[in-house]
C-alpha positions as CSV (number, residue, x, y, z in Angstrom):
1,X,132.6,82.1,113.8
2,X,133.5,85.1,111.6
3,X,136.8,85.4,109.8
4,X,137.7,88.8,108.2
5,X,140.7,89.2,105.9
6,X,141.4,92.6,104.4
7,X,142.3,96.2,105.1
8,X,141.9,97.6,108.6
9,X,143.2,100.4,110.8
10,X,142.5,102.1,114.2
11,X,141.0,105.5,114.8
12,X,140.3,107.0,118.2
13,X,140.8,103.7,119.9
14,X,138.4,101.8,117.7
15,X,139.1,99.2,114.9
16,X,137.7,99.8,111.4
17,X,137.5,97.5,108.4
18,X,137.9,99.0,104.9
19,X,136.8,97.8,101.5
20,X,139.5,97.4,98.8
21,X,138.2,100.5,97.0
22,X,137.9,102.7,100.1
23,X,139.8,106.0,100.2
24,X,142.9,106.3,102.4
25,X,141.9,107.2,106.0
26,X,143.8,110.4,106.1
27,X,141.7,111.8,103.2
28,X,138.4,111.3,105.0
29,X,136.9,113.6,107.6
30,X,135.7,112.4,110.9
31,X,132.1,113.0,109.8
32,X,132.5,110.6,106.9
33,X,133.9,107.7,108.9
34,X,130.7,105.7,109.2
35,X,129.9,106.2,105.5
36,X,133.3,105.1,104.3
37,X,134.4,102.4,106.7
38,X,132.9,99.6,108.9
39,X,133.2,99.8,112.7
40,X,134.3,96.3,113.9
41,X,132.6,96.9,117.2
42,X,129.3,97.5,115.4
43,X,129.6,94.2,113.6
44,X,130.4,92.2,116.8
45,X,127.6,93.9,118.6
46,X,125.1,93.0,115.9
47,X,126.2,89.4,115.9
48,X,126.0,89.2,119.7
49,X,122.5,90.8,119.7
50,X,121.3,88.0,117.4
51,X,121.7,85.6,120.2
52,X,123.0,82.0,120.1
53,X,126.1,80.6,121.6
54,X,129.7,81.8,121.6
55,X,130.8,84.3,118.9
56,X,134.4,84.0,117.8
57,X,135.8,86.7,115.5
58,X,139.1,86.4,113.7
59,X,140.4,89.8,112.3
60,X,143.3,89.3,109.8
61,X,144.0,93.0,109.2
62,X,146.4,95.8,110.1
63,X,145.8,97.8,113.3
64,X,147.9,100.9,112.5
65,X,146.6,104.1,114.0
66,X,145.2,106.5,111.3
67,X,145.1,110.3,111.3
68,X,141.8,111.6,110.0
69,X,140.6,115.2,109.5
70,X,138.0,116.1,112.1
71,X,136.6,119.6,112.5
72,X,139.5,121.1,110.6
73,X,142.2,119.4,112.7
74,X,144.0,116.1,112.3
75,X,143.2,113.7,115.1
76,X,143.0,110.0,115.7
77,X,146.7,109.1,116.2
78,X,146.3,107.7,119.6
79,X,148.5,105.1,121.2
80,X,145.6,103.9,123.4
81,X,143.1,101.4,121.8
82,X,140.0,100.1,123.5
83,X,139.1,96.5,123.6
84,X,135.6,95.9,122.2
85,X,132.8,96.9,124.6
86,X,130.7,93.8,124.9
87,X,127.0,93.9,124.9
88,X,125.7,92.9,128.3
89,X,125.7,89.1,128.7
90,X,127.4,88.4,125.3
91,X,129.7,85.5,124.9
92,X,132.4,86.9,122.5
93,X,136.0,86.2,121.8
94,X,138.1,88.3,119.4
95,X,141.4,87.2,117.9
96,X,143.4,89.9,116.1
97,X,146.2,89.0,113.7
98,X,148.4,91.7,115.1
99,X,149.0,93.7,118.3
100,X,147.6,97.2,118.9
101,X,149.0,99.8,116.5
102,X,150.9,97.2,114.4
103,X,150.7,96.0,110.8
104,X,149.6,92.6,109.7
105,X,151.8,90.8,107.1
106,X,150.2,89.5,103.8
107,X,152.8,86.8,103.0
108,X,155.5,85.7,105.4
109,X,157.8,84.3,104.8
110,X,157.8,84.6,100.9
111,X,156.9,83.0,98.6
112,X,153.8,82.2,100.6
113,X,150.6,83.6,99.1
114,X,148.7,83.7,102.4
115,X,149.1,85.6,105.6
116,X,151.0,84.0,108.5
117,X,147.8,84.4,110.6
118,X,145.6,82.6,108.1
119,X,148.2,79.8,108.0
120,X,148.3,79.5,111.8
121,X,144.5,79.6,112.2
122,X,143.8,77.0,109.5
123,X,146.6,74.8,110.9
124,X,145.2,74.8,114.4
125,X,141.4,74.8,113.8
126,X,141.3,71.0,113.3
127,X,143.0,70.4,116.7
128,X,140.3,69.8,119.3
129,X,141.6,72.1,122.1
130,X,139.9,74.8,124.2
131,X,139.5,78.3,122.8
132,X,142.2,79.8,125.1
133,X,144.7,77.1,124.0
134,X,143.8,77.7,120.4
135,X,144.4,81.5,120.7
136,X,147.8,80.7,122.3
137,X,148.7,78.2,119.7
138,X,147.9,80.7,116.9
139,X,149.9,83.5,118.6
140,X,153.0,81.3,119.1
141,X,152.8,80.0,115.5
142,X,152.6,83.6,114.0
143,X,155.3,85.0,116.2
144,X,157.6,82.1,115.3
145,X,156.9,82.5,111.6
146,X,157.6,86.3,111.7
147,X,160.6,86.3,114.1
148,X,162.9,87.7,111.4
149,X,160.6,90.6,110.6
150,X,160.5,94.1,112.1
151,X,158.1,94.5,113.8
152,X,157.5,90.9,114.6
153,X,153.8,90.0,114.2
154,X,152.2,88.9,117.4
155,X,148.5,88.2,117.5
156,X,146.3,89.5,120.3
157,X,143.1,88.2,121.6
158,X,140.6,88.5,124.4
159,X,137.2,87.1,125.5
160,X,134.3,88.3,127.6
161,X,134.1,86.8,131.1
162,X,131.2,84.5,130.1
163,X,133.2,82.5,127.5
164,X,134.3,79.2,128.9
165,X,138.1,78.9,128.1
166,X,137.5,75.2,127.2
167,X,135.0,76.1,124.5
168,X,136.0,74.1,121.4
169,X,135.4,75.0,117.8
170,X,135.6,71.3,116.8
171,X,135.0,68.1,118.7
172,X,137.3,65.1,118.6
173,X,134.7,63.0,116.8
174,X,134.5,65.6,114.0
175,X,138.2,65.4,113.2
176,X,138.5,63.6,109.7
177,X,140.9,60.7,109.3
178,X,142.4,60.5,105.8
179,X,142.2,56.8,104.9
180,X,144.8,57.3,102.1
181,X,147.4,58.2,104.7
182,X,146.4,55.5,107.2
183,X,146.2,52.7,104.7
184,X,150.0,52.2,104.5
185,X,151.4,52.4,108.0
186,X,154.5,50.4,107.1
187,X,156.7,53.5,106.6
188,X,155.4,56.4,108.7
189,X,157.5,59.6,109.0
190,X,159.3,59.7,112.3
191,X,158.2,62.2,114.8
192,X,161.5,64.0,115.5
193,X,161.6,66.6,118.3
194,X,164.9,68.3,119.2
195,X,165.7,68.1,122.9
196,X,166.0,71.9,123.1
197,X,162.3,72.2,122.1
198,X,161.3,70.3,125.2
199,X,163.0,72.9,127.4
200,X,161.2,75.9,125.8
201,X,157.8,74.7,124.7
202,X,154.7,74.1,126.8
203,X,153.3,70.5,126.6
204,X,149.9,71.5,125.1
205,X,151.6,73.6,122.3
206,X,154.1,70.8,121.6
207,X,151.2,68.3,121.3
208,X,149.3,70.6,119.0
209,X,152.3,70.9,116.7
210,X,152.7,67.1,116.5
211,X,149.0,66.7,115.7
212,X,149.2,69.4,113.0
213,X,152.3,67.9,111.3
214,X,151.5,64.2,111.4
215,X,148.8,61.8,110.4
216,X,146.9,59.7,113.0
217,X,148.8,56.6,111.8
218,X,152.1,58.2,112.3
219,X,151.2,59.3,115.7
C-alpha cells in the first residue's frame, strides 16, 4: 500500500507528483519534465515489477491539467487523461482523491487540518470490507464532506482486471477492540439513523458508517 499526499498535476494525459520546492509546471519545458517532476505511472510500474501481491496506491493530490512549454509552444492542456497502463499481469488498484482535471482540497470543511480524502481513507481502512467497497465508501464520504464546495470533490479509482474486488486491506481478526470503551457498556451511545437515510444509502455503506462511528460494545 502506497499513500502519497502532496502536490500533483496532469500533463499530456499523465499524472505527475511534485516536491514542495518544485517550480510551477508552466515554467518548465517539456524536456525538463522528468528532471523536475515524478511520473506516477513510473512509480506504480516499479512497484508492480518488484512482484508480490496486490498493490494499492492512494493519491491525495490535485489533478489539474498543466500547460508546459514544449519545443517553443505551450502544450499539455488536454481534457483527456489516461488511466495508468498496467504492466502485464500486475495486480494494481489506484485511488485518486479527485476526478480527472479537478483540484483536491487540503482542509474541508474548515477548521480541519487534514484533507477530506485523508479523513475518509483513515476512517474506512479499519473496516474489513473488499477493496471495491472500500473505494466506494471513500468516494461517498469525500463527496458528502465537500458537497458545499465548487467543484465538489469526488474521488476516482480503478483496478486492473486481476485484482479480486473482495481483496481486503485488513482482516476481521486484526481489527483492534478498545478495552477502555468496552469496559463500561452500561450507557452506550444510541445508534440513531434517520429514516430518510435508509431510502438513499446502500446497505454496505450504511453498515460501514455505523462501524466507523461506534465502538463494538455500542453496536
